[in-house]
C-alpha positions in Angstrom: 45.7 203.9 16.9 49.4 203.1 17.0 50.1 200.5 14.4 53.7 200.7 14.2 54.1 199.9 18.1 51.5 196.9 18.2 53.1 195.1 15.2 56.3 195.6 17.1 55.3 194.2 20.4 53.3 191.7 18.4 56.4 190.4 16.2 58.3 190.4 19.1 56.5 188.3 21.6 55.8 185.7 18.7 58.9 185.7 17.1 56.7 186.5 13.7 53.6 185.0 13.0 53.4 181.9 11.9 54.7 178.2 13.2 54.4 175.1 11.8 51.6 172.3 13.4 52.2 168.3 12.9 48.8 167.0 11.8 49.9 163.5 14.1 50.7 162.8 17.0 54.0 161.0 17.6 53.5 159.2 21.2 54.7 155.6 21.0 57.4 153.2 18.8 54.2 152.2 16.3 53.4 156.0 15.7 57.4 156.7 15.2 57.0 153.6 13.1 53.9 154.5 10.5 54.8 158.4 10.4 59.2 157.8 9.6 61.0 154.9 9.3 60.0 152.4 7.9 56.7 152.8 7.3 57.5 156.5 5.3 59.4 154.1 2.6 55.5 152.7 1.2 54.1 155.7 0.2 57.6 156.8 -0.8 57.7 154.2 -3.4 53.7 154.8 -3.8 54.6 158.4 -5.5 58.1 156.9 -6.7 55.7 154.7 -9.4 53.0 157.3 -10.0 54.4 160.5 -9.3 50.7 162.0 -9.1 50.5 160.2 -6.0 52.1 162.9 -4.0 48.8 164.8 -4.4 47.6 162.0 -1.9 50.2 161.6 1.1 51.6 164.5 1.4 50.7 168.2 2.0 51.6 169.0 -1.9 47.9 169.3 -2.8 46.7 172.1 -0.2 50.0 174.4 0.3 51.2 177.6 -1.8 54.7 179.1 -1.7 54.8 182.6 -0.9 57.7 183.6 -2.7 59.7 187.1 -2.9 63.1 188.5 -3.3 62.0 191.6 -1.2 62.6 193.9 -4.1 59.1 195.6 -3.5 58.0 194.9 -0.6 54.5 196.9 0.6 55.2 200.7 -0.6 59.1 200.2 1.1 60.8 199.1 -1.9 63.9 197.0 -2.0 64.9 196.3 1.9 66.1 192.6 1.2 64.1 188.9 1.8 65.0 189.4 5.5 62.8 192.5 5.8 60.3 191.1 3.5 60.1 188.1 5.5 57.6 189.9 8.3 55.3 190.6 5.0 55.3 187.4 4.0 54.5 185.4 7.1 51.4 188.2 6.9 50.7 186.8 3.6 50.9 183.5 4.9 48.5 183.8 8.1 46.0 185.5 5.3 45.8 182.5 3.3 44.9 180.4 6.6 42.4 182.5 8.3 40.5 184.2 5.0 41.0 180.8 2.7 42.1 177.6 4.9 45.0 177.1 2.6 48.3 175.9 4.2 50.9 178.1 2.8 54.5 178.9 3.9 57.4 181.9 3.3 60.2 181.3 1.3 62.6 184.6 0.5 65.2 184.3 -1.3 68.7 186.4 -2.0 68.2 186.5 -5.1 69.3 189.8 -7.2 68.3 188.4 -10.6 65.2 187.1 -12.4 67.4 184.3 -13.0 68.0 182.9 -9.9 64.4 183.6 -8.3 63.7 180.8 -12.1 65.6 179.0 -11.2 65.2 178.9 -7.3 61.2 178.1 -7.7 62.1 175.5 -10.0 64.0 173.9 -7.5 61.6 174.7 -4.6 57.7 173.5 -7.4 58.0 170.1 -6.5 57.4 170.7 -2.8 54.0 172.8 -3.6 50.4 172.7 -5.3 50.9 176.5 -6.2 53.4 179.8 -6.4 52.4 182.9 -4.7 54.5 185.5 -6.2 54.7 188.5 -4.1 56.7 191.7 -4.0 58.9 191.6 -7.1 59.8 194.5 -8.9 58.6 195.4 -12.0 59.5 194.7 -15.3 61.2 191.3 -13.3 57.8 190.4 -12.5 56.3 190.3 -15.5 59.3 188.0 -16.9 59.5 185.7 -14.0 55.6 184.8 -13.5 55.4 184.6 -17.5 58.4 182.1 -17.8 57.7 179.9 -14.6 54.0 179.9 -15.8 55.1 177.7 -18.7 58.2 175.5 -16.9 55.5 174.4 -14.2 52.3 172.4 -13.9 51.0 174.0 -10.8 49.5 177.3 -10.2 52.3 180.2 -10.4 50.1 183.4 -9.4 51.6 187.4 -8.6 49.1 188.2 -6.3 50.4 192.0 -7.2 49.6 192.1 -10.6 46.2 190.1 -10.6 45.3 189.6 -7.2 44.8 193.8 -7.2 43.4 193.5 -10.6 40.7 190.7 -9.8 39.6 192.5 -7.0 39.3 195.8 -9.3 37.5 194.5 -11.9 34.9 192.9 -9.2 34.8 197.0 -8.1 34.2 198.6 -11.6 31.7 196.1 -12.6 28.9 196.6 -9.4 29.8 200.5 -9.5 29.3 200.5 -13.0 25.6 198.7 -12.4 25.1 201.6 -9.8 26.0 204.2 -11.4 24.1 202.7 -15.1 26.9 202.8 -17.5 28.1 200.3 -19.9 31.5 198.8 -19.7 32.1 199.3 -23.4 31.9 203.0 -23.6 33.6 204.6 -20.4 36.3 206.4 -20.6 39.2 204.9 -18.0 42.3 206.3 -17.5 44.7 204.4 -15.3 47.4 206.3 -13.5 50.9 204.4 -12.5 50.8 200.9 -15.4 53.8 198.6 -13.3 53.1 195.5 -12.3 49.4 196.7 -11.0 48.2 199.2 -13.0 49.4 197.4 -15.6 47.2 194.0 -14.9 44.6 195.4 -14.1 44.4 197.6 -17.5 44.4 193.6 -19.3 41.9 192.8 -17.1 39.6 195.2 -17.8 39.9 194.8 -22.0 39.0 191.0 -21.1 35.9 192.2 -19.5 35.1 194.8 -21.9 36.6 197.9 -21.6 37.5 199.4 -24.8 39.2 202.8 -24.1 41.9 202.8 -21.6 44.3 205.4 -21.4 47.6 205.1 -19.1 49.4 207.2 -17.7 52.8 207.8 -16.3 55.2 210.2 -14.0 56.2 210.9 -18.0 52.6 211.6 -19.5 50.2 210.0 -21.6 51.3 206.4 -23.2 51.3 206.3 -26.6 53.9 205.1 -29.2 57.3 206.4 -30.3 56.9 208.6 -27.4 60.9 209.5 -27.1 61.1 209.1 -22.7 60.4 206.2 -20.5 58.7 204.0 -23.0 60.3 200.8 -22.3 59.8 197.2 -21.9 55.9 196.3 -20.5 55.0 200.0 -21.7 55.5 200.4 -24.9 53.2 197.2 -25.6 50.5 199.0 -23.8 51.3 201.8 -25.5 50.4 199.8 -28.5 47.0 198.6 -26.6 45.2 201.9 -24.8 44.8 205.2 -25.5 42.6 204.9 -28.4 41.8 208.4 -29.2 45.5 209.0 -29.6 45.7 211.7 -26.6 49.3 213.6 -25.4 49.8 215.3 -22.3 49.6 214.8 -18.3 47.4 213.1 -16.1 45.2 216.2 -16.1 44.9 216.0 -20.1 44.0 212.2 -19.9 41.4 212.7 -16.3 39.1 215.2 -18.7 36.1 213.3 -19.4 36.6 210.9 -17.7 34.8 208.1 -16.1 36.7 206.3 -14.4 39.8 206.9 -12.7 42.0 204.1 -11.1 45.6 204.5 -9.4 48.2 202.5 -8.6 50.9 205.3 -7.9 51.7 208.6 -5.8 49.8 210.4 -3.1 48.3 213.3 -4.2 48.3 212.7 -7.8 45.0 212.9 -8.7 43.7 216.9 -7.7 40.9 218.0 -7.0 40.5 220.3 -10.0 41.9 217.1 -12.1 38.7 215.1 -10.3 36.1 217.5 -11.3 37.1 217.7 -15.0 35.7 213.9 -14.6 32.5 212.7 -16.3 29.3 213.0 -14.5 29.1 210.0 -11.8 32.7 209.5 -12.1 34.5 206.7 -10.1 37.8 206.7 -8.1 39.8 203.8 -7.2 42.6 205.7 -5.2 45.4 203.0 -4.2 48.8 204.1 -3.3 49.0 203.5 0.3 49.5 204.3 2.6 47.7 207.9 1.0 45.8 207.2 -1.7 46.0 209.1 -5.4 43.1 211.6 -3.6 41.2 211.8 -0.2 37.8 210.1 -0.5 36.5 213.7 0.7 38.1 215.6 -2.0 37.1 213.4 -4.6 33.7 213.7 -2.7 33.8 217.4 -3.2 34.6 217.7 -6.7 32.0 215.7 -7.2 33.1 211.9 -7.5 30.0 209.9 -7.2 32.1 206.3 -6.1 35.2 206.1 -4.7 37.6 203.4 -3.4 41.1 203.1 -1.7 43.3 200.5 -0.2 42.6 201.0 3.2 40.3 199.8 5.8 39.4 203.1 7.4 37.1 204.4 3.6 34.6 202.7 2.5 34.9 200.8 -0.6 38.3 199.0 0.5 39.9 198.0 -2.8 42.3 195.1 -1.1 43.2 191.6 -2.7 43.0 189.6 0.0 39.9 189.0 -0.7 40.8 187.4 -3.5 43.9 185.2 -3.3 42.8 183.1 -0.1 39.7 182.1 -2.2 41.3 181.6 -5.6 44.1 178.9 -4.4 42.1 177.5 -2.4 39.3 176.7 -5.6 42.3 175.9 -7.6 44.1 173.6 -5.6 40.8 172.1 -5.3 40.9 170.6 -8.6 45.0 170.3 -8.8 44.6 172.9 -11.2 48.0 173.4 -13.8 47.7 177.7 -13.7 45.0 180.9 -13.2 44.2 181.0 -16.4 42.0 184.6 -17.4 38.5 182.1 -17.3 39.3 181.4 -13.8 40.3 185.0 -13.1 37.2 186.4 -14.5 35.3 184.3 -12.8 36.9 185.0 -9.1 35.9 188.6 -10.1 32.1 188.2 -11.2 32.1 185.4 -8.1 33.6 188.6 -5.5 30.9 191.4 -7.3 27.9 189.1 -7.0 28.1 189.2 -3.2 27.4 192.4 -3.5 23.0 192.1 -4.0 22.0 194.9 -7.1 19.6 196.0 -4.1 22.2 196.7 -1.3 24.3 198.9 -4.1 25.3 202.1 -2.7 28.2 205.0 -3.3 29.7 203.7 -0.2 29.3 199.6 -0.7 30.7 198.3 -4.2 32.1 195.4 -2.8 32.3 193.0 0.3 34.2 193.8 3.3 36.8 191.4 3.5 36.0 189.9 6.4 32.8 188.3 4.7 33.0 185.3 5.5 31.4 184.1 2.0 33.7 185.8 0.1 36.8 182.5 0.0 34.3 180.0 -0.3 32.6 181.8 -3.0 35.8 182.6 -5.1 37.2 179.3 -5.0 33.9 177.3 -6.1 34.1 179.6 -9.4 37.5 179.3 -10.0 37.4 175.8 -9.6 34.3 175.6 -12.5 36.1 177.6 -14.7 38.9 175.6 -13.8 36.9 172.6 -15.2 35.6 174.2 -18.0 38.8 175.6 -19.2 40.9 172.0 -18.7 42.9 173.2 -16.7 41.6 171.5 -13.5 43.8 168.0 -13.2 40.8 166.4 -11.1 
């Protein structure tokens, strides 16, 4: 199908994908007086006296802001906030369709991280959560970190953590399928940007000990002479326990798991054939993965996943963020902490029973109606256990 033409026609027909629907009818003077003036003054006074009542009387407790400055939109790069609005609208539709969560796109004319932080700080009173989206690395790390500290609502950079949760769920199930222990496997992560960095950090939290990160300059290691600024310098200190040097070809030899968040064709069939028996490859470059599934299978790879919906084992954060925010909002969480993220990954993995696991089915389908509610329940419980929940 010609999705480009379909998308142009759809967006032109509807002038976007999102609208505003009133929850109350204004059909007479009494309706007007209760919804607006003079009646609205009373809940205003209640909130002024007790700010927590904003959750009782307004949309705050069920609404998420989807925020971008348009600097890293999909695979298109820095196309600006206006062009990015289409993607943010789509994200809001997915929030509603998959999780029943109201979301609104906020596209900022903000070139610097300081401007993004100031803008999000200013709009935060309206929303129960902030979903940061399509903000370039490395600015995205500091933006999220500062806002997490300053705001008392969840701040979640989905490109990082939504992807990391989906990957972790897939890894847990794939390892169960091939019979390997998570603390004994060798992992190669290619493309340690926003998503890659979050994946590395989350896999370490669930028990992976041997991770090698690789970028366009080769394997990360302390003191590497080029391309080791910022977050990559930090990653170099906590990865590569065998002190490898060289290219992806050296890193991949004998690896049990390859995770790609990089570029098309980065993993050759020859490289894949050098991996360990029953290897797992999650090649998530879009629209063309690091290695195509048929090439990976020809190289002896056991489990292959991509970010695409036209191949088995789609690794897609649409399975994560609607349920994650649904759960966080349901308990008025102050943040989305590691315990909640791990709970989400375990809940997602748990939807595929051990008896159902097979090479081409290690994650549920994004349209599985169980997904959002299972994640929401697990996240809410983890929020209560970790002290993040207000209720």
